C-alpha positions in Angstrom: 22.3 -35.8 -19.6 25.5 -34.3 -20.3 25.9 -30.7 -19.2 28.3 -28.6 -21.4 29.5 -25.4 -20.5 27.5 -23.5 -23.0 24.4 -25.0 -21.2 25.6 -24.0 -17.8 26.1 -20.4 -18.8 22.8 -20.5 -20.6 21.0 -21.7 -17.5 22.9 -19.4 -15.3 21.8 -16.3 -17.6 18.3 -17.3 -17.9 17.9 -17.9 -14.1 19.6 -14.4 -13.5 17.1 -12.8 -16.0 14.1 -14.4 -14.4 15.1 -13.6 -11.0 15.8 -9.7 -11.8 12.3 -9.7 -13.3 10.5 -11.6 -10.5 12.4 -10.3 -7.3 12.2 -6.7 -6.4 15.6 -4.8 -6.6 14.4 -2.1 -3.7 14.3 -3.1 -0.4 10.9 -2.1 1.1 11.9 -2.3 4.7 14.9 -0.3 5.9 16.4 -0.3 9.4 17.5 3.2 10.6 20.0 2.0 13.5 20.8 5.5 14.4 16.8 6.2 14.9 16.1 3.1 16.7 19.2 3.0 19.0 18.5 6.4 21.0 17.6 6.1 24.4 16.2 9.7 25.0 12.8 10.5 23.5 13.8 13.9 22.3 16.9 12.5 20.6 14.9 9.6 19.1 12.1 12.3 17.3 15.0 14.5 16.0 16.5 11.4 14.5 13.5 10.9 12.4 13.9 14.5 11.1 12.0 16.7 13.4 14.1 19.5 13.6 12.3 21.6 16.4 9.5 20.0 18.6 7.7 23.3 18.3 7.1 22.6 14.8 5.1 19.5 15.5 1.4 20.1 14.6 -0.8 18.6 17.1 -3.5 16.6 15.2 -5.5 14.5 17.3 -8.5 15.5 15.5 -7.0 14.1 12.0 -4.9 11.2 13.2 -7.0 8.4 14.7 -5.2 6.7 17.6 -6.6 3.7 19.4 -4.8 2.5 22.5 -6.2 0.8 25.7 -6.2 3.2 28.7 -4.7 0.2 30.8 -2.6 -2.4 29.4 -2.4 -5.2 31.6 0.6 -6.7 29.9 3.2 -4.4 28.5 4.7 -6.9 26.3 1.4 -6.7 23.9 -0.2 -3.5 23.7 -2.7 -3.2 21.1 -2.3 -0.2 18.6 -4.3 1.1 15.7 -3.3 4.4 13.6 -5.4 5.9 10.8 -4.1 9.0 9.5 -6.4 11.4 7.6 -3.5 13.8 6.8 -3.2 14.2 3.1 -0.3 12.6 1.2 0.8 10.6 4.3 4.4 9.6 3.7 5.4 8.0 7.1 3.8 7.2 10.3 6.4 6.7 13.4 5.3 5.5 16.7 7.3 6.5 20.0 6.7 4.8 23.7 8.0 7.6 25.8 9.7 5.5 28.6 10.8 2.5 26.6 14.5 1.9 26.5 14.6 2.8 22.8 11.4 5.0 22.2 11.0 4.6 18.5 9.0 1.3 18.5 8.3 1.4 14.6 8.4 3.4 11.4 5.8 2.9 8.4 6.5 4.0 4.7 3.3 4.6 2.5 3.3 4.8 -1.0 0.9 7.0 -3.1 -2.7 6.0 -3.1 -2.4 3.6 0.3 -4.5 4.2 3.0 -2.3 5.1 5.8 -3.2 2.6 8.2 -1.4 0.6 10.8 -2.9 -1.9 13.2 -0.1 -3.8 15.6 1.1 -4.5 19.1 3.7 -2.8 20.7 6.0 -3.3 23.9 5.8 -0.9 26.9 8.3 -0.9 29.6 6.0 1.1 32.1 3.2 3.7 32.3 4.1 6.3 29.5 2.8 8.5 26.6 2.7 7.0 23.1 3.2 9.5 20.2 2.2 9.1 16.7 4.0 11.2 14.2 3.1 11.5 10.8 5.0 12.8 8.1 3.2 14.4 5.2 4.3 16.9 2.5 7.4 17.7 5.0 5.3 18.8 7.7 5.1 16.7 10.9 2.0 16.0 12.9 1.5 14.5 16.1 -1.0 12.8 18.3 -0.6 11.3 21.7 -2.2 9.1 24.6 -1.1 8.0 27.9 -1.2 3.9 28.4 -1.2 2.7 32.2 0.9 -0.3 32.1 0.6 -2.9 35.0 3.1 -5.3 34.0 6.1 -4.2 32.0 6.9 -5.6 28.7 10.5 -4.5 28.1 12.9 -6.9 29.9 14.9 -5.4 32.5 19.0 -5.0 31.8 
């Protein structure tokens, strides 16, 4: 079969059209290097948009945070978070004494149940803070986890 220039142009255009229809143009995951590279918990919390820690609404009653009291291995600490805050937009998870305290950041679309189940690494016994952003307000729930074997490598 002889491939002419016109045929190549046609195939290239058709494939470009098909890929633009099938592949998302918006990246659903974004990496905020500034927030993830902060070494201090306060700086890390400020980097996600909190302007005053006093503005955080304590919400242990409407943010269901499930963590073990004692984690035998800090490399795999199971965590589940369910937010009952209306219009939850984002959930941030911080491990207070980690080398980089911001562990993860989840973005939720309208109509999606704000629920996360994962495993996190913890370097040592510390508080885990979950901050939920909804309608421009930040809510917080916290729990302490005792770690017997640290999961974050020594530098």
